[in-house]
C-alpha positions as CSV (number, residue, x, y, z in Angstrom):
1,M,-80.0,34.3,-8.7
2,P,-76.2,33.2,-8.7
3,R,-75.4,29.6,-9.0
4,A,-71.8,29.5,-8.7
5,L,-68.7,31.6,-8.3
6,V,-66.1,31.8,-10.8
7,D,-62.1,31.8,-9.9
8,T,-59.1,33.0,-11.7
9,G,-58.0,29.4,-12.8
10,A,-61.0,28.7,-14.4
11,L,-61.0,32.0,-16.7
12,V,-57.3,31.6,-17.0
13,A,-58.0,28.1,-18.5
14,L,-60.9,29.0,-20.5
15,F,-58.9,31.3,-22.7
16,N,-55.4,29.3,-22.5
17,R,-55.4,26.4,-25.2
18,S,-52.0,25.4,-23.5
19,D,-53.6,25.2,-20.3
20,R,-54.1,21.8,-19.0
21,H,-57.5,22.3,-17.9
22,H,-58.5,23.7,-20.7
23,A,-60.9,21.2,-22.3
24,T,-62.5,20.9,-18.8
25,A,-63.1,24.3,-18.4
26,A,-64.2,25.4,-22.1
27,A,-66.9,22.4,-21.7
28,W,-67.9,23.5,-18.4
29,F,-68.3,26.9,-19.3
30,A,-70.4,26.0,-22.7
31,S,-72.6,24.3,-20.5
32,V,-73.6,27.2,-18.1
33,R,-76.5,29.2,-18.7
34,G,-76.0,32.1,-16.5
35,G,-75.9,32.5,-12.7
36,L,-72.0,33.1,-12.5
37,L,-70.6,35.1,-9.9
38,T,-67.0,36.8,-9.5
39,T,-65.3,39.8,-8.0
40,E,-63.0,42.3,-9.8
41,A,-60.1,41.1,-7.8
42,V,-60.7,37.7,-9.7
43,I,-61.1,39.6,-13.4
44,T,-57.7,41.7,-12.5
45,E,-55.8,38.4,-11.4
46,T,-57.1,36.8,-14.3
47,A,-55.9,40.0,-16.9
48,Y,-52.7,39.6,-15.0
49,V,-51.8,36.2,-15.4
50,L,-52.9,36.0,-19.1
51,A,-50.8,39.2,-19.9
52,A,-48.0,37.4,-21.1
53,S,-50.4,36.6,-24.3
54,P,-52.2,39.9,-24.9
55,A,-54.6,38.0,-27.4
56,H,-55.7,35.8,-24.6
57,Q,-55.9,38.9,-22.2
58,R,-58.2,40.7,-24.7
59,A,-60.4,37.8,-25.3
60,A,-61.2,37.3,-21.6
61,L,-61.9,40.7,-21.2
62,R,-64.4,40.8,-24.1
63,W,-65.8,37.7,-23.1
64,V,-66.4,38.9,-19.5
65,Q,-68.1,42.4,-21.1
66,R,-70.5,40.1,-23.0
67,A,-71.1,37.8,-20.2
68,R,-72.1,40.8,-18.3
69,T,-74.0,42.3,-20.8
70,A,-76.2,39.0,-21.2
71,G,-76.6,38.8,-17.9
72,L,-74.7,35.5,-17.3
73,L,-72.0,37.1,-15.3
74,E,-72.2,39.4,-12.3
75,V,-68.7,41.2,-11.0
76,M,-69.1,42.4,-7.8
77,P,-66.9,45.1,-6.0
78,V,-65.2,44.7,-2.6
79,A,-67.6,45.8,0.1
80,D,-65.3,45.3,3.1
81,H,-61.2,45.3,3.1
82,A,-61.3,44.7,6.8
83,V,-63.4,41.2,6.3
84,L,-60.6,40.2,3.6
85,A,-58.0,41.0,6.0
86,A,-59.1,39.0,8.6
87,I,-60.0,36.1,5.8
88,L,-56.1,36.7,4.8
89,E,-55.0,36.2,8.9
90,K,-56.8,33.2,9.2
91,Y,-55.5,31.2,5.8
92,A,-51.9,32.7,5.8
93,S,-50.3,29.4,6.6
94,L,-51.7,28.3,2.7
95,P,-51.0,31.5,1.6
96,C,-54.4,32.6,0.8
97,D,-54.1,35.5,-1.9
98,Y,-56.5,38.2,-2.5
99,A,-58.6,37.1,-5.2
100,D,-59.4,33.8,-3.2
101,A,-60.1,36.1,0.0
102,T,-62.9,38.0,-2.3
103,L,-64.4,34.8,-3.1
104,I,-64.7,33.5,0.6
105,A,-66.4,36.8,1.4
106,L,-68.7,37.0,-1.1
107,A,-69.6,33.3,-0.6
108,E,-70.2,34.2,3.1
109,K,-72.2,37.1,2.1
110,T,-74.6,35.3,-0.9
111,G,-74.4,31.7,0.5
112,V,-73.3,31.0,-3.2
113,V,-70.9,27.6,-2.2
114,A,-70.4,26.2,-5.8
115,I,-67.3,27.2,-7.2
116,A,-65.6,26.7,-10.8
117,T,-61.8,26.7,-9.9
118,I,-59.0,24.7,-11.1
119,D,-57.4,25.5,-7.0
120,Q,-58.7,22.5,-5.6
121,R,-56.3,22.4,-2.6
122,D,-56.8,25.6,-1.1
123,F,-60.6,25.7,-1.8
124,S,-61.0,22.4,-0.5
125,V,-59.3,23.8,3.1
126,Y,-61.4,27.3,3.0
127,R,-64.8,27.5,4.8
128,I,-67.6,29.6,4.6
129,K,-68.7,31.1,8.1
130,G,-66.2,28.6,9.5
131,R,-67.9,25.6,8.8
132,K,-69.5,25.2,5.1
133,R,-67.3,23.6,2.4
134,F,-67.1,25.0,-0.9
135,R,-68.9,22.7,-3.8
136,I,-66.0,22.8,-6.7
137,L,-67.4,22.2,-10.0
138,L,-64.1,21.7,-12.3
């Protein structure tokens, strides 16, 4: 059973030692024993953000594969793009990006509200099914 969603910023901080959230992310990921859930969009965004450092990018993608193989991380595909369009419309003033929209939709589908993210500003505004707040873990 998934226990927490994983956002791009948490993954970037884990692999980029110069990120100001690196120590917090590294400690959090070291304490987790599984039940992580994310989307293919988050993995894509993570690879894009880390592209300035090919070594960090490769390390992140290798970690994702190892975590998936070990059953620690599940990466979900997008199921309904119309749902994402509605989420993007709802949060257009933030603005909500595509990866965030996939996590909101995944939270609504699975009921998982805990999220590893450094994006406290946006994820404290987003609501699941209109009412429920995310529980930010980092």
